Residue frames relative to the residue before (quaternion, step in Angstrom):
aa qw qx qy qz dx dy dz
X 1.0000 0.0000 0.0000 0.0000 0.00 0.00 0.00
X 0.4464 -0.7225 0.4706 0.2394 3.52 -0.97 0.89
X 0.4565 -0.6350 0.5331 0.3228 3.59 -1.17 0.55
X 0.6468 -0.4648 0.3967 0.4563 3.57 -1.26 0.12
X 0.4820 -0.6729 0.4798 0.2911 3.56 -0.95 0.86
X 0.6323 -0.5223 0.4064 0.4028 3.55 -1.25 0.40
X 0.6152 0.5610 -0.3392 0.4379 3.56 1.07 -0.73
X 0.6747 0.4793 -0.2928 0.4788 3.58 0.93 -0.90
X 0.6397 0.5299 -0.3295 0.4488 3.59 0.93 -0.88
X 0.6614 0.4943 -0.3048 0.4747 3.58 0.95 -0.88
X 0.6457 0.5218 -0.3183 0.4578 3.57 1.02 -0.80
X 0.6283 0.5295 -0.3304 0.4644 3.58 1.01 -0.78
X 0.6588 0.5117 -0.3074 0.4578 3.56 0.93 -0.89
X 0.6765 0.4984 -0.3005 0.4513 3.58 0.94 -0.86
X 0.7130 0.4209 -0.2422 0.5058 3.59 1.19 -0.53
X 0.4383 -0.7144 0.4407 0.3213 3.59 1.30 0.14
X 0.4451 0.6543 -0.4684 0.3929 3.52 0.97 1.00
X 0.3783 -0.7146 0.5417 0.2296 3.57 -0.79 1.00
X 0.6035 -0.5915 0.3963 0.3590 3.57 -1.05 0.78
X 0.7677 0.3577 -0.1874 0.4976 3.58 0.99 -0.81
X 0.3702 0.7389 -0.4899 0.2775 3.61 1.21 0.28
X 0.6237 -0.5701 0.3798 0.3765 3.62 -1.10 0.61
X 0.2175 -0.7551 0.6057 0.1248 3.54 -1.27 0.56
X 0.0910 -0.7411 0.6600 0.0831 3.54 -1.40 0.19
X 0.2125 -0.7868 0.5695 0.1075 3.60 -0.99 0.84
X 0.0869 -0.7503 0.6520 0.0667 3.53 -1.12 0.77
X 0.1295 -0.7812 0.6094 0.0408 3.55 -1.00 0.94
X 0.0791 -0.7820 0.6180 0.0175 3.56 -0.97 0.92
X 0.3714 -0.7755 0.4679 0.2042 3.56 -0.33 1.27
X 0.7187 0.4758 -0.2933 0.4136 3.57 0.54 -1.17
X 0.7034 0.4288 -0.2529 0.5074 3.58 1.01 -0.79
X 0.2645 -0.7829 0.5072 0.2445 3.59 1.30 -0.37
X 0.4920 0.6296 -0.4430 0.4064 3.55 0.77 1.12
X 0.1466 -0.7453 0.6453 0.0815 3.51 -1.22 0.71
X 0.1504 -0.8010 0.5766 0.0576 3.58 -0.76 1.04
X 0.1847 -0.7355 0.6399 0.1242 3.55 -1.12 0.75
X 0.1127 -0.7747 0.6220 0.0193 3.52 -0.78 1.15
X 0.0655 -0.8042 0.5907 -0.0009 3.57 -1.08 0.71
X 0.5308 -0.6213 0.4724 0.3303 3.57 -1.08 0.73
X 0.1590 -0.7826 0.5947 0.0929 3.58 -0.91 0.93
X 0.7951 -0.3488 0.2189 0.4452 3.56 -1.29 -0.20
X 0.6169 0.5495 -0.3482 0.4431 3.58 1.22 -0.33
X 0.4953 -0.6565 0.4284 0.3745 3.57 1.25 -0.29
X 0.6409 0.4753 -0.3201 0.5107 3.58 1.32 0.19
X 0.5632 -0.5884 0.4527 0.3627 3.54 -1.25 0.39
X 0.0410 -0.7597 0.6489 0.0116 3.53 -1.11 0.82
X 0.5551 -0.6256 0.4345 0.3341 3.57 -1.10 0.70
X 0.1992 -0.7866 0.5778 0.0885 3.55 -0.85 1.04
X 0.8159 -0.0522 0.0973 0.5675 3.59 0.77 -1.05
X 0.1349 -0.7238 0.6664 0.1180 3.53 -1.27 0.59
X 0.1180 -0.8113 0.5724 0.0184 3.56 -0.60 1.21
X 0.3900 -0.6812 0.5537 0.2780 3.62 -0.90 0.79
X 0.3658 -0.7193 0.5492 0.2172 3.57 -0.92 0.93
X 0.4150 -0.7352 0.4814 0.2354 3.55 -0.78 1.02
X 0.8065 -0.1248 0.1163 0.5661 3.60 0.93 -0.81
X 0.0831 0.7345 -0.6733 0.0158 3.53 -1.16 0.75
X 0.3224 -0.7782 0.5162 0.1550 3.57 -1.08 0.68
X 0.6734 0.4887 -0.3746 0.4091 3.52 -1.32 0.31
X 0.5688 -0.5578 0.4756 0.3730 3.54 -1.25 -0.63
X 0.6067 -0.4401 0.4575 0.4785 3.52 -1.30 -0.14
X 0.5949 0.5382 -0.4136 0.4305 3.56 -0.91 0.94
X 0.6343 -0.5756 0.3664 0.3635 3.58 -1.22 0.43
X 0.5041 -0.5787 0.5264 0.3658 3.51 -1.35 0.12
X 0.2207 -0.8011 0.5469 0.1019 3.58 -0.92 0.93
X 0.8281 -0.0535 0.0816 0.5520 3.58 0.81 -0.92
X 0.6341 -0.5427 0.3949 0.3841 3.50 -1.23 0.58
X 0.7828 0.3185 -0.2522 0.4713 3.53 -0.96 0.95
X 0.5725 0.6071 -0.3971 0.3820 3.63 1.20 -0.13
X 0.4131 -0.7569 0.4210 0.2815 3.58 1.36 0.03
X 0.4300 0.6952 -0.4646 0.3404 3.57 1.22 0.37
X 0.3446 -0.6774 0.6057 0.2356 3.56 -1.06 0.78
X 0.4912 -0.7152 0.4061 0.2868 3.62 -0.75 0.97
X 0.1714 -0.7256 0.6535 0.1308 3.52 -1.38 0.40
X 0.5020 0.6335 -0.4733 0.3502 3.55 -0.98 0.82
X 0.5751 -0.5803 0.4674 0.3377 3.54 -1.34 -0.36
X 0.0124 -0.8281 0.5536 -0.0874 3.55 -0.60 1.22
X 0.2785 -0.7546 0.5771 0.1413 3.55 -1.02 0.90
X 0.1722 -0.8073 0.5621 0.0519 3.57 -0.65 1.17
X 0.1024 -0.7872 0.6080 0.0130 3.56 -0.61 1.20
X 0.7116 -0.4857 0.2792 0.4240 3.63 -1.17 0.39
X 0.6424 0.5441 -0.3398 0.4194 3.60 1.05 -0.66
X 0.6395 0.5139 -0.3299 0.4670 3.60 1.26 -0.20
X 0.5611 0.5797 -0.3880 0.4456 3.57 1.31 0.09
X 0.0818 -0.8181 0.5692 0.0078 3.60 -0.72 1.06
X 0.1867 -0.8157 0.5395 0.0934 3.61 -0.33 1.21
X 0.7178 0.4301 -0.2370 0.4936 3.59 1.26 -0.22
X 0.2509 0.8046 -0.5031 0.1910 3.57 1.10 0.62
X 0.5208 -0.6019 0.5008 0.3400 3.56 -1.22 0.51
X 0.6694 0.4220 -0.2855 0.5407 3.58 1.32 -0.25
X 0.6798 -0.5092 0.2310 0.4745 3.55 1.14 0.93
X 0.7315 -0.2335 0.1840 0.6136 3.60 0.45 -1.20
X 0.0670 -0.8225 0.5647 0.0150 3.59 -1.01 0.70
X 0.1612 -0.7312 0.6561 0.0948 3.51 -1.24 0.70
X 0.2886 -0.7694 0.5493 0.1516 3.57 -0.49 1.22
X 0.4091 -0.7286 0.4883 0.2517 3.63 -0.74 1.00
X 0.4487 -0.6876 0.4592 0.3390 3.59 1.17 -0.44
X 0.3446 0.7269 -0.5145 0.2969 3.59 1.23 0.29
X 0.5744 -0.2250 -0.7864 0.0301 1.59 -1.85 1.70
X 0.3538 -0.7075 0.5656 0.2332 3.58 -1.04 0.76
X 0.7659 -0.3624 0.2416 0.4730 3.60 -1.28 -0.11
X 0.6385 0.5172 -0.3288 0.4656 3.59 1.00 -0.78
X 0.6593 0.5167 -0.3104 0.4493 3.58 0.87 -0.96
X 0.6799 0.4874 -0.2970 0.4604 3.57 0.86 -0.95
X 0.6463 0.5320 -0.3234 0.4411 3.59 0.97 -0.83
X 0.7353 0.3894 -0.2102 0.5134 3.55 1.17 -0.60
X 0.5767 -0.6613 0.3436 0.3347 3.56 1.24 0.49
X 0.4304 0.7070 -0.4618 0.3188 3.59 1.15 0.48
X 0.1636 -0.8152 0.5543 0.0377 3.53 -0.93 0.93
X 0.3951 0.6683 -0.5632 0.2830 3.53 -1.29 0.50
X 0.0314 -0.7937 0.6072 0.0177 3.54 -1.24 0.29
X 0.8022 0.2945 -0.2340 0.4637 3.52 -1.37 0.36
X 0.2987 0.7261 -0.5461 0.2920 3.57 0.94 0.95
X 0.0895 -0.8738 0.4752 -0.0518 3.53 -0.33 1.33
X 0.2436 -0.6050 0.7040 0.2811 3.41 -1.56 -0.02
X 0.1644 0.8192 -0.5237 0.1665 3.59 -0.40 1.15
X 0.6021 -0.5443 0.4363 0.3885 3.54 -1.32 -0.07
X 0.5920 0.6500 -0.3918 0.2712 3.55 -1.24 -0.62
X 0.3238 -0.7972 0.4748 0.1848 3.62 1.25 -0.16
X 0.6543 0.4539 -0.3201 0.5132 3.61 1.14 0.59
X 0.0700 -0.8485 0.5238 -0.0275 3.57 -0.70 1.08
X 0.0000 0.7380 -0.6745 -0.0204 3.51 -1.22 0.74
X 0.8113 -0.0960 0.0150 0.5765 3.55 0.74 1.13
X 0.6600 0.4956 -0.2910 0.4839 3.57 1.30 0.06
X 0.4376 -0.6103 0.5678 0.3371 3.53 -1.41 -0.11
X 0.0996 -0.8412 0.5314 0.0008 3.57 -0.25 1.30
X 0.1659 -0.7718 0.6112 0.0561 3.53 -0.84 1.10
X 0.5646 -0.4904 0.4699 0.4690 3.55 -1.27 -0.20
X 0.6439 -0.5289 0.3756 0.4058 3.58 -1.20 0.44
X 0.6368 0.5336 -0.3376 0.4425 3.59 0.99 -0.78
X 0.6610 0.5082 -0.3090 0.4576 3.58 0.98 -0.80
X 0.6907 0.4745 -0.3042 0.4530 3.59 0.77 -0.98
X 0.5816 0.5673 -0.3810 0.4412 3.61 1.10 -0.56
X 0.6827 0.4745 -0.2858 0.4765 3.59 0.96 -0.85
X 0.6512 0.5077 -0.3136 0.4689 3.60 0.95 -0.87
X 0.6464 0.5276 -0.3061 0.4584 3.56 0.97 -0.92
X 0.6642 0.5018 -0.3051 0.4625 3.58 0.94 -0.88
X 0.6355 0.5156 -0.3351 0.4670 3.61 0.99 -0.75
X 0.6505 0.5037 -0.3141 0.4739 3.60 0.99 -0.80
X 0.6415 0.5326 -0.3216 0.4489 3.57 0.93 -0.88
X 0.6735 0.4886 -0.3035 0.4642 3.60 0.90 -0.89
X 0.6229 0.5297 -0.3437 0.4618 3.59 1.06 -0.67
X 0.6349 0.5046 -0.3261 0.4858 3.59 1.04 -0.74
X 0.6514 0.5057 -0.3144 0.4702 3.57 0.93 -0.85
X 0.6700 0.5042 -0.2867 0.4634 3.58 1.15 -0.63
X 0.6773 -0.5268 0.2758 0.4332 3.57 1.28 0.00
X 0.4847 0.6473 -0.4606 0.3659 3.62 1.19 -0.05
X 0.3765 -0.7571 0.4943 0.2017 3.57 -0.71 1.10
X 0.7641 -0.1109 0.0822 0.6302 3.56 1.11 -0.71
X 0.2194 -0.7569 0.5920 0.1688 3.56 -1.20 0.45
X 0.4652 -0.7066 0.4784 0.2355 3.52 -1.16 0.69
X 0.1496 -0.7280 0.6616 0.1000 3.52 -1.15 0.80
X 0.1111 -0.7683 0.6294 0.0346 3.54 -0.81 1.09
X 0.0572 -0.8195 0.5702 -0.0117 3.58 -0.39 1.23
X 0.0614 -0.8229 0.5631 -0.0439 3.55 -0.59 1.25
X 0.5613 -0.5911 0.4444 0.3716 3.60 -1.20 0.39
X 0.7602 -0.0983 0.1156 0.6317 3.56 1.20 -0.70
X 0.6365 -0.4563 0.4050 0.4718 3.58 -1.25 0.03
X 0.3898 -0.7839 0.4443 0.1904 3.55 -0.64 1.17
X 0.1894 0.7950 -0.5382 0.2058 3.54 0.67 1.20
X 0.6464 -0.5078 0.3766 0.4271 3.62 -1.17 0.36
X 0.6399 0.5312 -0.3339 0.4436 3.61 0.97 -0.80
X 0.6902 0.4669 -0.2934 0.4686 3.59 0.85 -0.90
X 0.6258 0.5207 -0.3443 0.4676 3.59 1.02 -0.72
X 0.6526 0.5042 -0.3151 0.4697 3.60 1.01 -0.77
X 0.6423 0.5319 -0.3234 0.4471 3.60 0.96 -0.84
X 0.7738 0.3354 -0.1655 0.5112 3.58 1.03 -0.80
X 0.2823 0.8149 -0.4754 0.1738 3.60 1.22 0.39
X 0.6799 0.4866 -0.2983 0.4604 3.61 1.15 -0.43
X 0.4629 0.7004 -0.4440 0.3130 3.59 1.25 -0.04
X 0.4877 -0.6532 0.4892 0.3101 3.60 -1.03 0.71
X 0.6519 0.5223 -0.3120 0.4526 3.59 1.27 -0.25
X 0.3618 0.7872 -0.4633 0.1865 3.60 1.23 -0.02
X 0.6339 0.5255 -0.3500 0.4467 3.63 0.92 -0.77
X 0.6436 0.5113 -0.3112 0.4770 3.58 0.99 -0.85
X 0.6829 0.4915 -0.2926 0.4544 3.58 0.90 -0.90
X 0.6100 0.5329 -0.3619 0.4615 3.61 1.05 -0.61
X 0.6264 0.5152 -0.3347 0.4797 3.58 1.09 -0.65
X 0.6431 0.5059 -0.3262 0.4735 3.61 0.95 -0.83
X 0.6232 0.5643 -0.3411 0.4204 3.58 1.02 -0.79
X 0.5675 0.5822 -0.3938 0.4289 3.59 1.09 -0.54
X 0.6784 0.4712 -0.2873 0.4850 3.59 0.94 -0.87
X 0.6022 0.5540 -0.3334 0.4683 3.55 1.11 -0.79
X 0.6834 0.4859 -0.2872 0.4630 3.59 0.89 -0.92
X 0.6061 0.5480 -0.3606 0.4498 3.59 1.01 -0.71
X 0.6790 0.4683 -0.2951 0.4822 3.58 0.93 -0.84
X 0.6297 0.5595 -0.3347 0.4224 3.58 0.98 -0.83
X 0.7602 0.3978 -0.2234 0.4625 3.60 0.85 -0.89
X 0.7510 0.3846 -0.2185 0.4903 3.61 1.14 -0.50
X 0.1730 -0.7809 0.5565 0.2248 3.57 1.09 -0.80
X 0.5438 0.5235 -0.4327 0.4930 3.52 1.07 0.93
X 0.5679 -0.5807 0.4482 0.3733 3.56 -1.14 0.57
X 0.3565 -0.7418 0.5132 0.2435 3.63 -0.59 1.01
X 0.4406 -0.6390 0.5592 0.2912 3.53 -1.12 0.71
X 0.1437 -0.8195 0.5537 0.0341 3.57 -0.70 1.09
X 0.0288 0.7603 -0.6480 0.0347 3.55 -0.93 1.01
X 0.2297 -0.7429 0.6087 0.1574 3.54 -1.32 0.24
X 0.1727 0.7503 -0.6289 0.1083 3.55 -0.98 0.92
X 0.8256 0.1464 -0.1422 0.5260 3.55 -1.17 0.61
X 0.6311 -0.5934 0.2926 0.4049 3.56 1.16 0.83
X 0.6928 0.3918 -0.3285 0.5085 3.60 1.03 0.69
X 0.5888 -0.5853 0.4357 0.3476 3.54 -1.30 0.45
X 0.0926 -0.7330 0.6700 0.0725 3.53 -1.31 0.62
X 0.1740 -0.8152 0.5494 0.0581 3.58 -0.81 1.02
X 0.8588 0.0079 -0.0607 0.5086 3.53 -0.92 1.08
X 0.3209 0.7584 -0.5062 0.2561 3.58 1.06 0.70
X 0.1537 -0.7660 0.6200 0.0731 3.55 -1.06 0.84
X 0.1339 0.8005 -0.5650 0.1486 3.57 -0.70 1.07
X 0.4205 -0.6644 0.5492 0.2830 3.54 -1.20 0.54
X 0.6242 0.5228 -0.3304 0.4774 3.55 1.31 -0.22
X 0.5282 -0.6266 0.4789 0.3146 3.52 -1.34 -0.05
X 0.3541 -0.7107 0.5706 0.2093 3.54 -1.03 0.91
X 0.0253 -0.7846 0.6195 -0.0053 3.57 -0.77 1.04
X 0.5643 -0.6629 0.3632 0.3319 3.61 -0.69 1.04
X 0.7931 0.2467 -0.1411 0.5387 3.61 0.95 -0.79
X 0.5565 0.6118 -0.3841 0.4105 3.58 1.29 0.02
X 0.6193 -0.5085 0.4282 0.4177 3.54 -1.27 0.34
X 0.5257 -0.6515 0.4402 0.3247 3.58 -0.96 0.85
X 0.4243 -0.6668 0.5369 0.2949 3.59 -1.01 0.72
X 0.6216 -0.4795 0.4259 0.4497 3.57 -1.26 0.13
X 0.1125 0.7976 -0.5838 0.1019 3.57 -0.80 0.96
X 0.1869 -0.7576 0.6125 0.1265 3.53 -1.30 0.30
X 0.3276 -0.6918 0.6045 0.2207 3.53 -1.32 0.39
X 0.5807 -0.5879 0.4102 0.3860 3.63 -0.86 0.83
X 0.5780 -0.6567 0.3612 0.3228 3.56 -0.81 1.08
X 0.6412 0.5376 -0.3350 0.4332 3.57 0.93 -0.85
X 0.6761 0.4695 -0.2877 0.4896 3.57 0.97 -0.86
X 0.6604 0.5274 -0.3151 0.4318 3.58 0.85 -0.97
X 0.6682 0.5038 -0.3061 0.4539 3.60 0.93 -0.86
X 0.6712 0.4963 -0.2998 0.4619 3.57 0.94 -0.91
X 0.6522 0.5029 -0.3137 0.4725 3.59 0.97 -0.83
X 0.6491 0.5243 -0.3212 0.4479 3.58 0.91 -0.89
X 0.6448 0.5203 -0.3173 0.4614 3.58 0.97 -0.85
X 0.6653 0.4911 -0.3043 0.4729 3.59 0.92 -0.89
X 0.6546 0.5224 -0.3204 0.4428 3.58 0.90 -0.87
X 0.6475 0.5143 -0.3235 0.4600 3.60 0.97 -0.79
X 0.6577 0.5014 -0.3078 0.4704 3.57 0.95 -0.85
X 0.6680 0.5023 -0.3004 0.4596 3.56 0.92 -0.93
X 0.6644 0.5063 -0.3132 0.4518 3.59 0.94 -0.86
X 0.6278 0.5257 -0.3385 0.4636 3.59 1.03 -0.74
X 0.6563 0.4908 -0.3102 0.4817 3.60 0.99 -0.80
X 0.6134 0.5555 -0.3343 0.4510 3.58 1.02 -0.83
X 0.6713 0.5025 -0.2981 0.4560 3.58 0.84 -0.98
X 0.6642 0.5045 -0.3077 0.4578 3.57 0.90 -0.88
X 0.6419 0.5222 -0.3215 0.4602 3.58 1.01 -0.78
X 0.6486 0.5051 -0.3140 0.4750 3.57 1.01 -0.81
X 0.6398 0.5279 -0.3209 0.4572 3.58 0.96 -0.87
X 0.6868 0.4743 -0.2716 0.4792 3.56 1.04 -0.84
X 0.4767 -0.7167 0.4059 0.3071 3.57 1.28 -0.09
X 0.1322 0.7971 -0.5768 0.1201 3.59 0.95 0.78
X 0.5107 -0.6735 0.4270 0.3215 3.64 -0.77 0.95
X 0.4161 -0.6954 0.5280 0.2540 3.56 -1.12 0.68
X 0.4555 -0.6753 0.5152 0.2665 3.54 -1.17 0.64
X 0.6674 -0.4776 0.3802 0.4266 3.55 -1.30 0.27
X 0.3995 -0.7155 0.5196 0.2419 3.56 -1.00 0.81
X 0.7932 0.0647 -0.0570 0.6028 3.60 1.24 -0.25
X 0.2599 -0.7221 0.6105 0.1960 3.52 -1.28 0.44
X 0.5461 -0.6100 0.3992 0.4127 3.56 1.24 0.22
X 0.6467 -0.5560 0.3098 0.4204 3.55 1.18 0.56
X 0.4025 0.7488 -0.4572 0.2614 3.59 1.20 0.27
X 0.3698 -0.7426 0.4905 0.2669 3.58 1.16 -0.44
X 0.4281 -0.7162 0.4980 0.2364 3.53 -1.19 -0.45
X 0.1339 -0.7349 0.6602 0.0779 3.49 -1.46 0.24
X 0.5230 -0.6499 0.4431 0.3283 3.58 -0.88 0.88
X 0.6124 -0.5958 0.3886 0.3449 3.55 -1.09 0.81
X 0.5528 0.6107 -0.3898 0.4117 3.60 1.16 -0.56
X 0.7231 0.4255 -0.2393 0.4887 3.56 0.90 -0.96
X 0.5870 0.5579 -0.3721 0.4536 3.59 1.07 -0.63
X 0.6711 0.5019 -0.2940 0.4597 3.56 0.95 -0.94
X 0.6471 0.5208 -0.3223 0.4541 3.57 0.99 -0.82
X 0.6498 0.5067 -0.3134 0.4720 3.58 1.01 -0.82
X 0.6469 0.5211 -0.3170 0.4577 3.57 0.97 -0.85
X 0.6680 0.5000 -0.3010 0.4617 3.57 0.96 -0.88
X 0.6958 0.4603 -0.2591 0.4866 3.57 1.19 -0.63
X 0.5285 -0.6372 0.4102 0.3825 3.57 1.26 -0.08
X 0.7080 -0.4262 0.2477 0.5056 3.57 1.26 0.39
X 0.6729 -0.4814 0.3569 0.4337 3.59 -1.28 0.03
X 0.3660 0.7234 -0.5385 0.2295 3.55 -1.30 0.22
X 0.7689 0.0713 -0.0719 0.6313 3.54 1.27 -0.34
X 0.6076 -0.5507 0.4157 0.3935 3.56 -1.18 0.50
X 0.1313 -0.7863 0.6022 0.0431 3.56 -0.95 0.95
X 0.2199 -0.7867 0.5653 0.1146 3.57 -0.63 1.10
X 0.0371 -0.7848 0.6184 -0.0166 3.54 -0.87 1.02
X 0.6796 -0.4724 0.3587 0.4316 3.56 -1.28 0.12
X 0.7172 0.4237 -0.2399 0.4986 3.58 1.21 -0.48
X 0.7471 -0.3561 0.2112 0.5201 3.58 1.22 0.20
X 0.6150 -0.5878 0.4108 0.3278 3.53 -1.36 0.12
X 0.2695 -0.7192 0.6197 0.1617 3.55 -0.93 0.98
X 0.3492 -0.7628 0.4950 0.2263 3.63 -0.52 1.07
X 0.6546 -0.5630 0.3518 0.3617 3.54 -1.19 0.62
X 0.7178 0.4676 -0.2527 0.4497 3.60 1.08 -0.68
X 0.3507 0.7586 -0.4915 0.2449 3.62 1.22 0.19
X 0.2018 -0.7510 0.6165 0.1230 3.58 -1.15 0.70
X 0.1829 -0.8030 0.5566 0.1093 3.62 -0.17 1.18
X 0.5442 -0.5829 0.4638 0.3859 3.59 -1.18 0.40
X 0.5670 -0.5860 0.4475 0.3673 3.57 -1.17 0.54
X 0.5380 -0.6004 0.4745 0.3534 3.56 -1.15 0.59
X 0.3094 -0.7414 0.5647 0.1890 3.55 -0.96 0.88
X 0.4240 -0.7271 0.4799 0.2475 3.57 -0.78 0.99
X 0.8036 0.0213 -0.0014 0.5948 3.59 1.11 -0.59
X 0.3527 -0.7578 0.5150 0.1901 3.54 -0.65 1.13
X 0.7270 0.3915 -0.2798 0.4898 3.62 1.09 -0.34
X 0.4103 0.6576 -0.5086 0.3749 3.56 1.14 0.56
X 0.2772 -0.7737 0.5442 0.1684 3.60 -0.96 0.76
X 0.4546 0.6875 -0.4541 0.3383 3.59 1.24 0.16
X 0.4875 -0.6422 0.5026 0.3119 3.57 -1.10 0.68
X 0.2251 -0.7552 0.6021 0.1285 3.50 -1.17 0.71
X 0.5036 -0.6445 0.4689 0.3335 3.57 -0.99 0.70
X 0.4554 -0.7092 0.4761 0.2509 3.52 -1.04 0.81
X 0.5662 -0.5996 0.4548 0.3362 3.50 -1.32 0.42
X 0.6284 -0.4859 0.4115 0.4469 3.58 -1.22 0.13
X 0.6343 -0.5393 0.3873 0.3961 3.55 -1.20 0.50
X 0.5768 -0.5983 0.4192 0.3656 3.58 -1.08 0.71
X 0.5307 -0.6249 0.4695 0.3278 3.54 -1.13 0.68
X 0.5334 -0.6405 0.4497 0.3211 3.53 -1.11 0.63
X 0.4748 -0.6076 0.5466 0.3265 3.50 -1.22 0.59
X 0.6146 -0.5471 0.3929 0.4106 3.60 -1.02 0.63
X 0.5563 -0.6496 0.4090 0.3182 3.54 -0.92 0.95
X 0.0589 -0.7710 0.6339 0.0176 3.52 -1.11 0.85
X 0.5291 -0.6063 0.4639 0.3703 3.60 -1.07 0.57
X 0.0058 0.8057 -0.5922 0.0099 3.58 -1.04 0.70
X 0.4162 -0.6837 0.5438 0.2522 3.53 -1.12 0.74
X 0.2892 -0.7949 0.5118 0.1501 3.58 -0.82 0.95
X 0.8123 0.0410 -0.0323 0.5810 3.62 1.07 -0.41
X 0.1990 0.7867 -0.5458 0.2088 3.52 0.46 1.26
X 0.5137 -0.6404 0.4651 0.3311 3.59 -0.95 0.77
X 0.5373 -0.6136 0.4569 0.3550 3.61 -1.05 0.71
X 0.3190 -0.7110 0.5873 0.2187 3.53 -1.18 0.58
X 0.3438 -0.7365 0.5457 0.2041 3.55 -1.16 0.49
X 0.0140 -0.7838 0.6207 -0.0167 3.55 -0.96 0.95
X 0.8416 -0.0674 0.0107 0.5358 3.54 -0.50 1.18
X 0.7119 -0.4506 0.2551 0.4744 3.58 1.09 0.68
X 0.6668 0.4541 -0.2966 0.5110 3.59 1.27 -0.11
X 0.3196 -0.7582 0.5379 0.1833 3.57 -0.76 1.03
X 0.0638 -0.7720 0.6324 0.0058 3.53 -0.88 1.01
X 0.3965 -0.7593 0.4638 0.2262 3.55 -0.49 1.21
X 0.2409 -0.7606 0.5852 0.1454 3.56 -1.04 0.82
X 0.5243 0.6592 -0.4086 0.3516 3.60 1.23 -0.11
X 0.3368 -0.7194 0.5706 0.2082 3.55 -0.91 0.90
X 0.4182 -0.6892 0.5315 0.2598 3.55 -1.12 0.65
X 0.6103 -0.5228 0.4180 0.4236 3.58 -1.21 0.37
X 0.3001 -0.7672 0.5434 0.1613 3.57 -1.09 0.65
X 0.5354 -0.5962 0.4912 0.3415 3.52 -1.27 0.48
X 0.6829 -0.4614 0.3409 0.4522 3.61 -1.22 0.13
X 0.6653 0.4842 -0.3143 0.4735 3.60 1.17 -0.44
X 0.5783 -0.6060 0.3652 0.4061 3.58 1.28 0.09
X 0.6559 0.4689 -0.3138 0.5015 3.60 1.27 0.26
X 0.4568 -0.6417 0.5238 0.3243 3.60 -1.05 0.65
X 0.0348 0.8207 -0.5692 0.0359 3.61 -1.02 0.62
């Protein structure tokens, strides 16, 4: 595993961020971006890096069942045992899907990752160069004492405009719930405390009772300062949402036929190269020759289903350990065990 680059170390110093300070990840499917946030000298999270996502599969919306090729959406806690330095996709961070919310709602699947290799069957695939940097930042945060870091996976940036564009989606109720957690982070720049009760998420709830994923929620409260700030933001966002709908903002496609997405940076690089077939080096990392980009959509506001592409090609086979004891590095356990792979060579 690589150490933090001199460039990253210098950037951390210029932003008043300690190398071992806690991190938090946000993922936005539609924009195909992954953000790394890190605690700075103010004690709040500040944006450190925005990485273009090379490939994700499925549609906007949550994962429901194993094999549907959906990349998950929701709130996930990543502990050191979910870090895999020996992945067939170079390096991998297991999201821990299904979490308590997913299980309470009967959702199935496993081995949903953030990994390298630029090929996805239900995961968020980065370039190898990107995942090496993200992995190193996570490792340093663990070494600095962070017990777990939060991954917030969203369908898109939860803005009034995006909510209005996707108002016809069957997932809107789920996304409004995710937006509550998004808003908590937006107004506090602190990792929201996440609980699950009555089969839904609760953010920053304080209770003398116990939260049970399928049980009725106990009496709880949200700290007044947070509750007031969130309420104010929600009112402003809802007013903008209503105005956008009244003005007739066009709706986005309700499905891409499961084609998933790829950041425009990589789409442009592939187009300039005449398509896949050879490794393409970009400022954000190397696109491998076997990448399968999603088909170009002729109209983003069409609601017609599109046929999906063939399954991604497998990465060349590599030996992997199936049940190896975790190793310890600096007091932090990093799992060396590889997860089972799908027929396409990707965990899903």
